[in-house]
C-alpha positions as CSV (number, residue, x, y, z in Angstrom):
1,X,-0.2,0.2,-0.1
2,X,1.2,3.4,-1.1
3,X,0.9,6.0,1.7
4,X,-0.3,9.6,0.9
5,X,2.1,11.6,3.4
6,X,6.1,10.7,4.3
7,X,5.7,12.0,7.8
8,X,3.4,13.7,10.4
9,X,4.7,15.2,13.5
10,X,2.1,16.1,16.7
11,X,3.3,17.9,19.5
12,X,1.4,17.4,22.5
13,X,0.0,14.9,20.5
14,X,-1.2,12.3,23.6
15,X,-4.2,14.6,24.3
16,X,-7.7,14.0,22.7
17,X,-7.1,15.5,19.6
18,X,-3.9,14.6,19.2
19,X,-5.1,10.9,19.4
20,X,-8.1,11.0,16.8
21,X,-5.0,12.7,14.4
22,X,-2.9,9.8,15.2
23,X,-6.0,7.5,14.4
24,X,-6.4,9.3,11.1
25,X,-2.8,9.4,9.8
26,X,-1.7,6.1,11.2
27,X,-3.3,4.7,7.8
28,X,-2.2,7.8,5.7
29,X,1.3,8.1,6.3
30,X,4.7,6.0,6.9
31,X,5.0,7.5,10.3
32,X,3.4,9.6,12.9
33,X,5.6,11.0,15.3
34,X,4.3,12.4,19.2
35,X,6.1,14.2,21.0
36,X,4.7,14.3,24.4
37,X,5.8,14.4,28.4
38,X,5.7,10.9,28.8
39,X,6.9,7.7,26.9
40,X,4.4,5.5,25.2
41,X,4.7,1.8,23.3
42,X,5.3,2.0,19.4
43,X,2.0,1.3,17.8
44,X,2.5,0.4,14.3
45,X,4.1,3.5,12.5
46,X,3.0,5.4,15.4
47,X,5.8,6.7,18.1
48,X,5.9,8.6,20.8
49,X,9.1,10.6,22.0
50,X,9.8,12.3,24.7
51,X,10.2,15.7,25.6
52,X,9.7,18.7,27.7
53,X,8.5,21.7,25.1
54,X,11.4,23.8,26.5
55,X,14.8,22.4,25.2
56,X,15.9,20.8,22.2
57,X,16.3,17.4,22.2
58,X,17.2,14.3,20.1
59,X,13.3,14.1,18.9
60,X,14.2,17.1,16.6
61,X,15.9,15.4,13.8
62,X,12.1,13.9,13.6
63,X,10.8,17.1,11.7
64,X,13.2,17.3,9.5
65,X,10.9,16.1,6.0
66,X,7.2,16.3,8.0
67,X,4.9,16.7,5.4
68,X,3.3,18.5,8.5
69,X,3.8,19.7,12.1
70,X,0.6,20.1,14.3
71,X,1.6,21.8,18.2
72,X,-1.4,21.4,20.5
73,X,0.5,21.8,23.6
74,X,-1.8,23.7,26.3
75,X,-3.1,23.2,30.0
76,X,-6.4,22.7,29.9
77,X,-8.2,25.9,30.5
78,X,-11.1,24.4,32.6
79,X,-9.8,25.7,35.8
80,X,-9.8,28.4,38.5
81,X,-7.8,31.3,37.0
82,X,-5.7,31.7,39.5
83,X,-2.1,33.2,39.3
84,X,-0.6,29.4,39.7
85,X,-2.5,28.9,36.9
86,X,-2.9,31.4,34.6
87,X,1.3,31.5,34.2
88,X,0.9,27.8,33.6
89,X,-1.7,28.2,31.1
90,X,0.4,30.5,29.5
91,X,4.0,29.3,29.2
92,X,2.1,25.6,28.1
93,X,1.6,27.3,24.7
94,X,4.5,29.9,24.5
95,X,7.6,28.0,25.4
96,X,6.8,25.1,22.9
97,X,5.5,27.1,20.4
98,X,8.9,29.1,20.7
99,X,11.0,26.3,20.8
100,X,9.7,24.5,17.4
101,X,10.0,28.4,16.0
102,X,13.8,28.4,16.7
103,X,14.0,24.2,15.9
104,X,11.9,24.7,12.7
105,X,14.2,27.6,11.3
106,X,17.5,25.3,11.7
107,X,16.3,22.3,9.5
108,X,17.6,21.3,6.4
109,X,14.2,20.3,5.3
110,X,11.6,21.7,7.4
111,X,7.9,20.2,7.6
112,X,5.8,21.8,4.4
113,X,2.6,23.4,6.9
114,X,2.9,23.9,10.0
115,X,-0.7,24.3,12.0
116,X,-0.3,25.7,16.0
117,X,-3.6,25.5,17.5
118,X,-5.5,28.6,18.6
119,X,-8.9,29.1,19.8
120,X,-12.2,30.3,18.8
121,X,-12.6,32.3,22.2
122,X,-10.4,35.4,21.0
123,X,-13.3,37.1,19.9
124,X,-15.4,39.1,22.0
125,X,-19.0,38.5,23.5
126,X,-20.8,38.3,20.2
127,X,-24.8,38.2,20.3
128,X,-25.1,40.9,17.9
129,X,-23.2,39.5,14.4
130,X,-21.1,37.0,13.3
131,X,-16.9,37.2,14.1
132,X,-14.6,35.5,11.2
133,X,-11.7,36.1,9.8
134,X,-12.3,38.9,7.7
135,X,-14.1,41.0,10.1
136,X,-14.2,39.5,13.5
137,X,-13.3,42.0,16.8
138,X,-10.3,40.5,19.6
139,X,-12.3,40.7,22.4
140,X,-10.6,41.0,26.0
141,X,-9.8,39.5,29.3
142,X,-7.4,36.6,30.4
143,X,-8.3,34.2,28.1
144,X,-8.3,36.6,25.0
145,X,-4.7,37.5,26.4
146,X,-3.6,34.0,26.2
147,X,-4.8,33.5,22.8
148,X,-2.9,37.0,21.4
149,X,-0.1,35.9,23.1
150,X,0.1,32.0,21.9
151,X,-0.3,33.7,18.3
152,X,2.0,36.3,18.5
153,X,4.7,34.1,19.9
154,X,3.8,31.2,16.9
155,X,3.8,34.6,13.9
156,X,6.4,36.3,15.0
157,X,9.5,34.0,13.4
158,X,9.2,34.2,9.3
159,X,9.3,30.6,8.5
160,X,10.0,30.2,5.2
161,X,9.6,26.9,4.2
162,X,7.1,26.5,6.2
163,X,3.7,27.4,5.7
164,X,1.8,28.5,9.2
165,X,-1.5,28.2,10.2
166,X,-3.1,29.3,13.4
167,X,-6.2,27.2,13.7
168,X,-9.0,28.6,15.9
169,X,-11.1,25.9,17.1
170,X,-14.1,25.7,18.5
171,X,-15.9,23.8,21.7
172,X,-14.9,20.4,19.9
173,X,-17.9,18.3,20.2
174,X,-17.5,14.2,20.2
175,X,-18.4,11.0,22.5
176,X,-15.1,11.5,24.4
177,X,-14.3,15.2,24.2
178,X,-13.9,17.2,27.0
179,X,-17.4,19.1,26.6
180,X,-19.8,17.0,25.4
181,X,-20.2,14.4,28.2
182,X,-20.7,16.4,30.8
183,X,-23.7,18.0,28.9
184,X,-24.8,14.5,28.4
185,X,-24.7,14.0,32.1
186,X,-27.0,17.4,32.8
187,X,-29.4,16.2,30.6
188,X,-29.7,12.5,31.8
189,X,-30.4,14.3,35.6
190,X,-33.2,16.3,34.4
191,X,-30.9,19.5,34.6
192,X,-30.7,20.1,30.8
193,X,-32.1,23.2,30.6
194,X,-30.3,26.5,29.5
195,X,-27.3,27.9,31.2
196,X,-27.7,31.7,32.1
197,X,-30.2,33.5,29.5
198,X,-29.4,30.8,27.3
199,X,-28.4,33.5,24.6
200,X,-25.1,32.9,24.3
201,X,-23.4,31.5,21.2
202,X,-22.1,28.1,21.0
203,X,-19.2,28.1,18.4
204,X,-19.0,24.0,18.4
205,X,-17.4,21.6,15.9
206,X,-17.2,17.5,15.6
207,X,-14.4,15.8,15.9
208,X,-14.5,14.4,12.7
209,X,-14.4,18.2,11.1
210,X,-11.6,18.9,13.5
211,X,-9.2,16.5,11.7
212,X,-10.1,16.0,8.6
213,X,-9.8,19.9,8.2
214,X,-5.7,19.2,9.0
215,X,-5.6,17.0,5.8
216,X,-7.5,19.3,3.6
217,X,-5.0,22.2,4.9
218,X,-2.1,20.4,4.1
219,X,-3.4,19.9,0.7
220,X,-4.3,23.7,-0.1
221,X,-1.2,25.4,-0.1
222,X,-2.9,28.7,-1.3
223,X,-4.1,29.0,2.5
224,X,-2.2,30.1,5.3
225,X,-2.4,32.5,8.2
226,X,-5.5,32.9,10.3
227,X,-8.2,30.3,10.0
228,X,-11.6,29.3,12.1
229,X,-12.4,25.7,12.3
230,X,-15.9,26.2,13.4
231,X,-19.0,25.0,12.0
232,X,-20.9,26.7,10.2
233,X,-23.8,27.1,12.1
234,X,-23.6,27.8,15.3
235,X,-26.1,27.6,17.8
236,X,-27.3,29.2,21.0
237,X,-26.7,27.7,24.1
238,X,-30.8,27.2,24.7
239,X,-30.7,25.5,21.3
240,X,-27.9,23.3,21.9
241,X,-29.6,22.1,25.4
242,X,-33.0,21.8,23.7
243,X,-31.9,19.4,21.2
244,X,-29.7,17.3,23.5
245,X,-32.4,16.4,25.1
246,X,-34.4,16.1,22.3
247,X,-31.8,13.5,20.8
248,X,-31.6,11.8,24.2
249,X,-35.3,11.4,24.9
250,X,-35.5,14.2,27.8
251,X,-38.2,16.8,27.3
252,X,-37.7,18.9,30.2
253,X,-34.3,19.7,32.0
254,X,-33.7,22.5,34.7
255,X,-32.3,25.9,33.8
256,X,-29.4,26.6,35.4
257,X,-29.4,30.7,36.4
258,X,-26.4,32.7,36.6
259,X,-26.2,32.6,39.9
260,X,-26.3,29.5,40.2
261,X,-23.7,28.4,37.6
262,X,-21.3,31.3,39.5
263,X,-21.9,28.8,42.3
264,X,-21.0,25.0,40.9
265,X,-18.4,27.1,38.9
266,X,-16.5,27.3,41.9
267,X,-17.6,24.1,43.4
268,X,-15.7,22.3,40.2
269,X,-12.8,24.6,40.2
270,X,-13.5,26.5,37.1
271,X,-14.6,29.3,35.5
272,X,-18.3,31.2,34.0
273,X,-16.8,32.1,31.3
274,X,-16.9,29.1,29.2
275,X,-20.2,28.6,29.9
276,X,-21.5,32.5,29.7
277,X,-19.3,34.0,27.0
278,X,-21.4,34.6,23.4
279,X,-18.6,33.1,21.1
280,X,-20.7,33.6,17.6
281,X,-18.0,32.5,15.2
282,X,-18.2,31.6,11.8
283,X,-14.9,29.8,9.8
284,X,-15.6,32.2,6.6
285,X,-11.9,31.2,5.2
286,X,-12.7,27.7,5.1
287,X,-16.2,28.1,3.3
288,X,-15.0,30.5,1.1
289,X,-12.3,27.8,0.1
290,X,-14.3,25.0,-0.6
291,X,-14.2,23.0,2.6
292,X,-17.4,20.8,3.1
293,X,-17.9,20.2,6.2
294,X,-18.8,16.4,7.5
295,X,-21.4,17.8,10.4
296,X,-22.9,21.3,9.1
297,X,-25.6,21.4,11.7
298,X,-25.2,20.8,15.7
299,X,-28.1,18.0,15.3
300,X,-26.2,15.3,13.0
301,X,-22.9,16.1,15.6
302,X,-25.2,15.6,19.0
303,X,-26.9,12.3,17.1
304,X,-23.3,11.2,15.9
305,X,-21.9,11.7,19.5
306,X,-24.8,9.4,21.1
307,X,-24.5,6.6,18.6
């Protein structure tokens, strides 16, 4: 069998999205290299190399002649924004990005494309109009500052022979994602009503589209810069919860007002911003370039997650 690609490198590739990418490219590439902090046994053509995200090591040579480098490094933001957590969230994104910039510049045959993860939360709270790469407005606050610093670190170095894309990813829906199982549990226990006033938009995307977008971008060499990876049809929080209830067969769910969410977020160690910020984000550049979403509507994505 002739593979489509020679080598795919996934930095921070042992997490949820990285695992999905490794599964996808395993059948398409001669080699899939995962850079992770903990060793893992080799799985066929998928090999894990240990790195710390701060210092060069033996793994550097594995980036030579790579078709694609995807950097997914970053501490989960689903936590309380204490000063310690803030520093760790920032460093876990900036340090690996700076290191990879240094390494890629020195390679004889650097990766053809480098996709650096970013977040669609960089846009402002929007209930008035959708935000995109062309006319979107950057917001303010800690999470936005993190995204700005992350993208600035990525783009500050001009890698002449490596195309760069910052992929602003929305809330990923999947059976084992960080978000969907929690929403489903709320529905199961009768708590799946709207959160807050329910008018805030959700910039969701199905896991299959995240994976397929990376390959699609690899084969569309005319694209670089900032790309939104969100489904083309965002919905409000109230509609999202209604559709999950309907798909699961629960006609009613108790709503969670803002005051209750504030208490609940404190109890479980997270921030209400992750629930209440209106993220009305659309993928204009992907749509204009012709990408066809596997799951353009949240109804289909929910049904797939429940299968």
